[in-house]
VEXLUMRO-147853 format. One line per 3 residues: number of its first residue (from 1); their letters; for each residue y, x, z of N, C-alpha, C. Coordinates in Angstrom, 1 decimal, decimal comma. Layout:
NUM> A> Y:X:Z:Y:X:Z:Y:X:Z ~ ...
//
This chain:
1> MSD> -15,1:-6,7:22,1:-14,2:-6,1:21,5:-13,4:-6,5:20,7 ~ -12,1:-6,7:20,5:-11,5:-8,1:19,7:-12,3:-6,9:18,1 ~ -11,9:-7,9:17,4:-10,9:-7,3:15,7:-9,7:-7,1:15,5
4> VLQ> -9,0:-6,8:16,6:-7,8:-6,2:16,1:-7,7:-5,4:16,8 ~ -8,5:-4,9:17,9:-8,9:-3,3:18,0:-9,3:-2,3:17,3 ~ -10,2:-3,1:16,6:-11,3:-3,0:16,0:-10,1:-2,1:14,2
7> KKL> -9,3:-3,0:13,8:-8,9:-2,8:13,2:-7,4:-1,6:13,6 ~ -6,9:-1,9:14,4:-5,7:-1,1:14,9:-6,0:0,7:14,9 ~ -7,6:0,6:15,4:-8,3:2,0:15,6:-8,6:2,6:13,9
10> GRG> -9,2:2,1:13,5:-9,9:1,7:12,1:-8,2:2,5:11,6 ~ -7,1:1,7:11,5:-6,3:2,1:10,5:-5,5:3,4:10,6 ~ -5,4:3,5:12,4:-4,7:4,8:12,3:-5,5:5,9:12,4
13> IEL> -6,9:6,0:12,3:-7,9:7,3:12,0:-8,1:7,2:10,2 ~ -7,4:6,5:10,0:-7,1:6,4:8,6:-5,7:7,4:8,1 ~ -4,8:7,0:9,1:-3,5:7,5:8,8:-3,4:8,8:9,3
16> LEL> -4,5:9,1:10,6:-4,4:10,2:10,8:-5,3:11,4:9,8 ~ -5,9:10,6:8,8:-6,6:11,7:8,4:-8,0:12,1:8,4 ~ -8,8:11,7:9,2:-10,1:12,1:9,9:-10,7:11,6:9,5
19> ALP> -11,7:12,5:9,3:-13,1:12,7:8,9:-13,8:12,7:10,2 ~ -14,5:11,4:10,6:-15,5:11,3:12,2:-16,6:11,2:11,7 ~ -17,5:11,6:12,7:-18,7:11,5:12,3:-19,4:9,4:12,4
22> SGT> -20,4:9,2:11,9:-20,9:7,8:12,0:-20,7:7,7:13,6 ~ -20,3:6,7:13,4:-20,5:5,6:15,3:-19,6:6,0:16,1 ~ -18,3:7,4:15,7:-17,6:7,3:16,4:-16,3:6,7:16,9
25> QEK> -16,1:5,2:15,7:-15,3:4,4:16,4:-16,0:3,4:17,2 ~ -16,9:3,2:17,2:-17,9:2,4:18,1:-18,1:2,9:19,4 ~ -18,1:4,6:19,6:-17,7:4,5:20,9:-16,1:4,4:21,4
28> LLA> -15,5:5,3:21,1:-14,1:5,1:21,3:-13,6:4,0:21,6 ~ -14,7:2,5:21,5:-13,9:1,1:21,4:-14,7:1,0:22,1 ~ -16,1:1,5:23,0:-17,0:1,1:24,1:-16,3:1,7:25,2
31> YLD> -15,5:2,8:24,6:-15,1:4,1:26,2:-13,7:3,5:26,7 ~ -13,0:2,5:25,6:-11,7:2,0:26,1:-12,2:0,5:26,4 ~ -13,3:0,3:26,6:-14,0:-1,3:26,8:-13,9:-1,1:28,9
34> LLL> -14,8:0,3:28,9:-15,3:0,6:30,0:-13,8:1,2:31,2 ~ -12,9:1,5:30,3:-11,5:2,7:31,0:-10,7:0,5:31,6 ~ -11,4:-0,1:30,6:-10,1:-1,5:30,9:-10,9:-2,1:32,2
37> KWN> -12,2:-2,5:32,1:-12,7:-2,5:33,4:-12,4:-1,5:34,7 ~ -12,6:-0,6:34,5:-12,4:0,2:36,0:-11,4:0,2:36,1 ~ -9,8:0,2:35,3:-8,7:0,2:35,7:-8,3:-0,9:36,6
40> AAY> -8,8:-2,1:36,2:-8,5:-3,2:36,9:-9,1:-3,1:38,3 ~ -10,2:-2,0:38,1:-10,1:-2,0:40,1:-9,4:-0,9:40,8 ~ -9,2:0,6:39,8:-9,3:1,7:40,2:-7,6:2,6:40,1
43> NLT> -7,1:1,9:39,2:-5,7:2,2:38,8:-5,9:3,3:37,9 ~ -7,0:3,6:36,6:-7,2:5,2:36,3:-5,9:5,4:35,5 ~ -5,1:4,4:35,2:-3,7:4,8:33,4:-2,8:3,3:34,2
46> AIR> -1,7:3,9:33,9:-0,6:3,2:33,6:-0,3:1,8:33,0 ~ -1,5:2,1:31,9:-0,7:1,2:30,3:-2,0:0,6:31,0 ~ -2,0:-0,5:30,9:-2,9:-2,1:30,7:-2,8:-2,5:29,8
49> DAE> -2,1:-2,8:28,6:-2,5:-3,4:27,3:-3,5:-2,6:26,6 ~ -4,6:-3,4:26,3:-5,3:-3,1:25,3:-4,8:-1,7:24,2 ~ -4,1:-2,4:23,4:-3,7:-2,4:22,2:-2,7:-1,1:22,3
52> QMV> -2,2:-1,3:23,4:-1,4:0,2:23,6:-2,3:1,3:24,2 ~ -3,3:0,9:25,0:-4,4:2,0:24,7:-5,4:2,8:23,8 ~ -5,0:1,5:22,7:-5,3:2,3:21,1:-4,3:3,2:20,5
55> VKH> -3,6:3,1:21,1:-2,4:3,8:20,4:-2,2:5,4:21,6 ~ -1,9:4,4:22,2:-1,5:5,9:23,5:-2,0:6,6:24,2 ~ -3,5:6,7:23,9:-4,9:7,5:24,5:-5,6:7,7:23,4
58> LLD> -6,1:6,7:22,5:-7,2:7,3:21,7:-6,5:7,6:20,6 ~ -5,1:7,1:19,7:-4,6:8,0:18,5:-4,0:9,2:19,2 ~ -3,2:9,4:20,0:-2,7:9,8:20,7:-3,7:11,3:20,6
61> SLS> -4,5:11,2:21,3:-5,7:12,3:21,6:-6,4:12,7:20,7 ~ -6,5:11,8:19,5:-7,3:11,8:18,6:-6,4:12,7:17,5 ~ -4,7:13,0:17,8:-3,8:13,3:16,1:-4,2:15,0:16,8
64> ILP> -5,0:16,0:17,8:-5,0:16,9:18,3:-6,0:17,8:17,7 ~ -7,0:16,9:16,3:-8,6:17,3:16,2:-7,5:18,1:15,4 ~ -7,0:18,1:14,4:-6,9:19,3:13,2:-6,6:20,5:13,6
67> SLN> -6,0:20,5:14,9:-5,5:21,9:15,7:-6,6:22,7:16,6 ~ -7,9:22,0:16,4:-9,1:22,3:17,5:-9,8:23,2:16,6 ~ -10,8:24,5:16,8:-11,4:25,0:15,8:-12,7:25,1:16,5
70> GGT> -12,9:24,6:17,1:-14,4:24,6:17,8:-14,0:25,1:18,9 ~ -15,5:25,5:19,2:-15,9:26,6:20,7:-16,3:25,7:21,8 ~ -15,7:25,8:23,1:-15,6:25,3:24,1:-14,0:24,9:24,2
73> LID> -14,1:23,2:25,1:-12,7:23,3:25,1:-12,6:22,9:26,8 ~ -11,7:23,1:28,0:-11,7:22,4:29,3:-10,2:21,8:29,3 ~ -10,8:20,4:29,7:-9,0:19,4:29,2:-8,6:19,3:31,3
76> VGT> -7,8:20,6:31,2:-7,0:20,3:32,6:-6,4:19,0:33,5 ~ -6,8:18,8:34,5:-5,5:17,3:34,5:-6,2:16,0:34,0 ~ -7,5:15,7:33,3:-7,9:14,8:32,7:-7,6:13,6:32,8
79> GAG> -7,8:13,1:34,1:-7,7:12,1:34,9:-8,5:11,0:33,5 ~ -8,2:10,0:33,1:-9,4:9,2:32,6:-9,8:9,5:31,7 ~ -9,7:11,1:31,1:-11,0:12,0:30,0:-9,8:12,2:29,1
82> LPG> -8,2:12,3:29,0:-6,8:11,9:28,0:-6,7:13,7:28,0 ~ -7,0:14,1:26,4:-7,6:13,8:25,6:-9,4:13,9:25,7 ~ -9,7:15,2:26,9:-10,0:15,2:26,6:-11,7:14,5:25,6
85> FVV> -12,1:13,1:26,6:-13,3:12,7:26,6:-13,0:12,2:25,1 ~ -12,2:11,4:24,5:-12,0:11,0:23,4:-12,7:12,7:21,9 ~ -12,2:13,7:22,5:-12,8:14,6:21,5:-13,9:14,7:21,9
88> ALA> -14,6:14,8:22,8:-16,2:15,1:22,9:-16,7:14,0:22,6 ~ -16,4:12,8:22,0:-16,7:11,8:21,4:-16,8:12,2:19,7 ~ -15,3:12,5:19,3:-15,0:12,7:17,7:-15,5:14,5:17,3
91> RPE> -16,2:15,1:18,5:-15,8:16,3:17,9:-17,5:17,1:18,6 ~ -19,0:16,2:18,6:-20,1:16,3:19,6:-20,4:17,9:19,0 ~ -20,1:19,1:18,1:-20,1:20,2:18,5:-19,3:21,1:18,9
94> THV> -18,6:20,1:19,9:-17,8:21,4:20,7:-17,8:20,6:22,1 ~ -18,4:21,7:22,8:-18,4:21,1:24,5:-17,4:21,2:25,5 ~ -17,4:19,9:25,8:-15,7:19,8:26,5:-16,1:19,4:27,9
97> TLL> -15,1:20,2:29,1:-14,9:19,8:30,3:-14,1:19,4:31,2 ~ -14,3:18,4:31,6:-13,2:17,3:31,8:-13,2:18,0:33,3 ~ -12,0:18,7:33,8:-11,3:18,5:34,9:-10,0:17,9:35,4
100> DSN> -10,2:17,6:37,0:-9,6:16,6:37,3:-9,8:16,5:38,8 ~ -8,5:16,9:39,9:-9,2:16,7:41,4:-9,5:15,4:41,5 ~ -9,4:14,1:41,4:-9,1:12,9:41,4:-10,3:12,2:41,6
103> GKK> -11,0:12,0:43,2:-12,6:11,7:42,7:-13,0:10,4:42,2 ~ -12,0:9,6:42,0:-12,3:8,1:41,1:-12,4:8,3:39,9 ~ -11,6:9,3:39,0:-11,3:9,7:37,9:-12,5:10,4:37,4
106> VRF> -12,7:11,6:38,4:-14,7:11,9:37,7:-15,4:11,3:37,7 ~ -15,4:10,3:39,0:-16,4:9,2:39,1:-16,8:8,6:37,6 ~ -15,5:7,6:37,0:-15,4:6,8:35,7:-16,0:8,2:34,5
109> LRQ> -15,6:8,8:34,4:-16,1:9,6:33,3:-17,3:10,2:33,7 ~ -17,8:10,0:34,7:-19,5:10,7:35,2:-19,9:9,3:33,9 ~ -19,7:8,1:35,0:-19,7:6,8:34,3:-20,1:6,9:32,8
112> AIA> -18,9:7,2:32,1:-19,0:7,0:30,6:-19,5:8,3:30,0 ~ -19,8:9,0:30,6:-20,7:10,1:29,9:-22,1:9,5:30,2 ~ -22,8:9,1:31,4:-23,8:8,2:31,2:-24,1:7,2:30,3
115> ELG> -22,9:5,9:30,2:-23,1:4,6:29,5:-23,3:5,2:28,2 ~ -22,5:6,0:28,0:-22,4:6,4:26,0:-23,4:7,4:26,1 ~ -23,8:7,7:26,9:-24,8:9,0:26,1:-24,3:9,8:25,9
118> VKN> -23,2:10,7:26,1:-22,3:12,0:25,8:-22,9:13,1:26,6 ~ -23,7:14,0:25,8:-24,5:14,9:25,4:-23,3:16,1:25,3 ~ -22,7:16,5:25,1:-21,2:17,8:24,8:-20,1:17,3:25,9
121> ADA> -20,1:16,5:27,3:-19,0:17,0:28,2:-20,0:16,7:29,4 ~ -19,1:16,9:30,2:-19,2:17,5:32,3:-17,6:16,4:33,1 ~ -18,1:16,4:33,6:-17,1:16,1:34,6:-16,7:17,0:35,7
124> VQS> -15,8:17,8:36,2:-15,8:18,4:37,6:-14,5:17,9:38,5 ~ -15,0:17,8:39,3:-14,2:17,5:40,8:-13,8:18,7:40,9 ~ -12,6:19,4:40,6:-12,2:20,1:41,2:-10,3:20,4:41,1
127> RVE> -9,8:21,5:42,1:-7,8:21,7:42,2:-8,0:22,7:41,0 ~ -7,7:22,5:39,9:-7,6:23,7:38,9:-7,6:25,5:39,2 ~ -6,9:25,8:40,1:-6,9:27,3:40,8:-7,9:27,2:41,0
130> DFD> -9,0:26,3:41,5:-10,5:26,7:42,1:-11,8:27,0:40,9 ~ -11,2:27,0:39,8:-12,1:26,9:39,0:-12,0:28,1:37,9 ~ -12,9:28,4:37,5:-13,1:29,5:37,0:-14,0:30,4:35,7
133> RTF> -14,6:29,3:35,0:-15,0:29,7:34,1:-13,9:29,7:32,9 ~ -14,6:30,2:31,9:-13,9:31,0:30,9:-13,8:30,0:29,8 ~ -12,5:29,2:28,8:-13,0:28,4:27,4:-12,2:28,9:26,2
136> SVV> -12,7:28,8:25,2:-12,1:29,4:23,7:-10,7:28,2:24,1 ~ -10,7:26,6:24,8:-9,3:26,4:24,3:-9,1:25,2:25,7 ~ -8,0:25,7:26,2:-7,4:25,0:27,4:-6,3:24,4:27,2
139> TSR> -6,5:22,5:27,6:-5,7:21,3:26,8:-5,3:21,0:27,9 ~ -4,2:20,3:28,0:-3,6:19,3:28,5:-2,7:18,4:28,2 ~ -2,6:17,1:28,9:-1,2:16,7:28,7:-0,5:16,3:30,3
142> AFA> -0,9:16,7:31,1:-1,0:16,2:32,3:0,2:17,6:33,2 ~ 0,1:18,3:32,7:1,4:19,3:33,4:2,4:19,5:33,0 ~ 3,7:19,6:34,4:5,2:19,4:33,9:5,6:19,9:32,8
145> TLA> 5,3:21,7:33,7:5,8:22,4:32,2:4,7:22,9:31,7 ~ 4,7:24,1:30,4:4,2:25,2:30,0:3,8:26,0:30,8 ~ 5,1:26,2:31,5:4,4:27,9:32,4:3,4:27,3:33,8
148> DMI> 3,9:26,2:34,5:3,1:25,8:35,2:1,6:25,5:34,4 ~ 1,1:24,9:33,6:0,5:25,3:32,8:-0,4:26,8:33,0 ~ -0,1:27,5:32,2:-0,3:28,8:32,2:-0,9:29,2:33,4
151> EGS> 0,6:29,2:34,2:0,3:30,2:35,6:-1,3:29,1:36,6 ~ -1,0:28,1:36,4:-2,0:27,1:37,1:-3,8:27,6:36,7 ~ -3,4:27,7:35,0:-4,8:27,6:34,7:-5,1:28,8:33,3
154> QQL> -4,5:30,3:34,1:-4,8:30,9:32,7:-5,9:32,0:32,7 ~ -6,7:31,8:34,4:-8,2:32,0:34,4:-9,2:31,6:33,9 ~ -8,8:30,5:33,3:-9,9:29,6:32,7:-9,7:30,1:30,5
157> LAE> -9,1:30,9:30,1:-8,4:31,2:29,0:-9,7:31,8:28,8 ~ -10,3:32,2:27,6:-10,8:33,1:27,0:-10,2:34,5:26,5 ~ -10,4:35,3:26,9:-9,7:36,7:26,3:-8,6:36,2:24,6
160> DGE> -9,2:36,2:23,5:-9,1:35,6:22,4:-8,8:33,2:22,4 ~ -8,4:33,1:23,4:-8,3:31,8:23,1:-7,0:31,3:23,0 ~ -6,9:29,9:23,4:-5,3:29,5:22,9:-5,5:28,0:24,0
163> FLA> -3,9:27,8:24,6:-3,8:26,9:25,3:-2,9:25,9:24,3 ~ -3,7:24,6:24,2:-3,1:23,3:23,7:-2,5:22,7:24,4 ~ -1,5:22,5:24,1:-0,6:21,9:25,2:0,2:20,8:24,0
166> MKG> -0,2:18,9:25,2:0,4:18,1:24,1:2,2:18,1:24,7 ~ 2,6:17,7:24,2:4,7:17,1:24,9:5,0:16,5:23,9 ~ 5,9:15,3:24,6:6,6:15,0:23,8:8,2:15,3:22,9
169> QAP> 8,9:15,1:23,5:10,0:16,3:22,4:10,1:17,2:22,6 ~ 10,1:18,2:21,9:10,1:19,8:21,3:10,2:20,5:22,2 ~ 9,8:21,1:23,8:10,0:21,7:24,4:10,7:23,5:24,2
172> TEE> 11,8:22,8:23,9:12,4:24,3:23,4:12,6:25,3:25,0 ~ 13,4:24,8:25,9:13,7:25,4:26,8:12,1:26,1:27,3 ~ 11,2:25,2:27,2:9,8:25,8:28,2:8,8:26,7:28,0
175> IAA> 9,6:27,0:26,0:8,9:27,9:25,0:9,6:29,2:25,4 ~ 11,0:29,1:25,7:11,9:30,3:26,2:11,5:30,9:27,3 ~ 10,5:30,0:28,3:10,2:30,3:29,8:8,9:30,8:29,7
178> LPA> 8,5:31,2:29,0:6,6:31,1:29,0:6,8:32,4:29,7 ~ 5,7:32,6:30,7:5,2:33,9:31,3:5,4:35,1:30,7 ~ 5,5:36,5:31,5:4,6:37,2:30,8:3,5:37,4:30,4
181> GFM> 3,7:38,1:29,1:1,7:37,7:28,9:1,2:37,4:28,0 ~ 1,6:36,2:27,4:1,8:35,2:26,6:2,9:35,2:26,1 ~ 2,7:33,8:24,7:3,7:33,6:23,5:3,3:32,7:22,5
184> MRE> 4,1:31,6:22,1:3,7:30,7:21,4:3,8:31,6:19,9 ~ 2,0:30,8:19,8:2,4:31,0:17,9:2,4:30,1:17,3 ~ 2,7:28,3:17,6:3,0:27,9:16,7:3,7:26,5:17,3
187> LLP> 4,7:25,9:16,8:5,1:24,6:17,2:4,2:23,2:16,5 ~ 4,6:22,5:16,5:3,7:21,8:15,7:3,8:20,1:16,3 ~ 4,9:19,1:14,8:5,3:18,0:15,4:3,8:17,2:14,8
190> VRV> 3,4:16,2:15,7:2,8:15,0:15,4:3,1:13,9:15,6 ~ 2,3:13,1:14,4:3,0:11,8:14,2:1,5:10,9:14,4 ~ 1,1:10,5:15,3:0,7:9,5:15,8:0,5:7,8:15,6
193> PFL> 0,2:7,4:14,7:0,1:6,3:14,0:0,3:4,9:15,3 ~ 1,3:4,1:14,5:1,7:2,6:15,3:2,8:3,6:16,4 ~ 3,1:4,9:16,9:4,1:5,5:17,3:5,3:5,6:17,6
196> DEE> 6,5:4,9:18,1:7,5:5,5:17,7:8,1:6,1:18,9 ~ 7,5:7,4:18,5:8,0:8,2:19,8:7,5:10,1:19,4 ~ 8,1:10,6:19,4:8,3:12,1:19,4:6,9:12,5:20,1
199> RHL> 6,2:13,4:18,9:5,1:13,8:19,9:4,9:15,6:18,9 ~ 4,6:16,7:20,0:4,3:17,6:19,8:3,1:18,8:20,3 ~ 2,5:19,5:19,8:1,2:20,4:20,6:2,3:21,7:20,3
202> VRI> 2,4:22,5:21,1:2,2:24,0:21,5:0,6:24,6:21,7 ~ 1,0:25,2:20,5:-0,5:26,8:20,7:-0,4:27,7:21,5 ~ -0,4:28,4:21,9:0,0:29,7:23,2:-1,1:30,6:23,3
205> VRT> -0,6:32,1:23,1:-1,6:32,7:23,0:-1,7:34,2:23,8 ~ -2,2:34,6:24,0:-2,1:36,2:24,9:-1,3:37,2:23,9 ~ 0,1:37,8:24,8:0,4:39,0:23,7:-0,7:40,1:23,5
//
């Protein structure tokens, strides 16, 4: 993995003001290397450029860390493990379940878990509506709307848990259309280093 990628990731982590456990940066780059290799054959992500992956995958995923309070997390529609696998590497005290219905993506994640020796993550192949364990945080950056996210995965949310939805522009209309029984706790603008695009986190809880 090139010095350019190492420096970009390191500077991005500094700009996010994150204190990560020793060795995390190396594991993130090892994950990126594995993703690049698998992506060539299995088309796991539309982004092909390694520098763009550092920004749009690694740093984008790391940007949610200040909003996580530990406990258990499920990443719904995780794809190649974004943000869930990145969170697992950066927060070894948080158990992360990576949920996706796509077999090749789950196979990649299981390989990454094994190769990197990740003890606090598991990858599950299932449709979200067929899975019913509960978690303190349910996150996703794949759902079309907030209402879809809640209606599709509310059975996964512990009674005192929260949804943490990753969005681009502030989803004002989606927030106004939240299903009954749920409310927005907070809308947080997020600055992802080296990314000239809007990012927001929406925290949603039961009423």
